[in-house]
C-alpha positions, 0 to 999 in steps of 0.5 A: 950713719947710713949703711949700704944694702947688698943687692941695691935698695935704700941705705939703712941707718945703723942700729942704735939703742933707740932704733927699731931693730936690736938683738932679741932680749930674753924677755920674749915677745915684742908686745901685743901684735908686734910692730906697725905693719906686722902681718895679721894672724901671726903672733909676735915673737916669743909667743908659742907657735909664732914661727910656724904661723910666720912660715905659713904667712911667708908661704902664702906670699911666695909661689905655691910650688915652694911649699914642696921644698923641705929646705924652706921649712927647715930654714925659715930665715931663708924663706923670709929672705926669699919672700922679701926678694919675691915681693920686691920683684913683684913690686918692680914688675907692677911699677913697670907695668904702671909706667908702660900700660898707656903705651902698651895697651892704650890702643887695645883697651882704650882710655877707659880700660887704661884708667881701670887697669891703672886703678887696679895696679895702684891697689895692687901696689898698696897691697904689695907694699904692705906685704913687703913691709910685713915680710921684712918684719918677719925676716927681722924677727926670724933673724932674732931682731926685736922691735923696740918702740920709740918714745 
């Protein structure tokens, strides 16, 4: 029922006809705006120019210097794959900082400073989780998978 994910991460349920991911049909678009978590400003697959907008969104969530390398534009699936891993690494760094900030900075910034830093890290975590979900959806779409809404 569950498949292991290479490189760690949670197990995923094997696709079924009613599951959210399936090979894209010839019908084209997945619907208005894509599935929940689809990045704003990126048209759903099947619409004209969606892939270029997806690449731009992915570049916005990667290190800026990656725009210099032509392979990322030539191979959008590779860019999506990298963006997912980059966001995962950012989430892990943010979570580690959240765990350690009291001990590492408590004496330097005091309890009020720690509280402010923890609140900022929490907000950043929410942003990163949303970006990670969006990047994963874009990677699935670039790989030719289609979101199939459940009833």
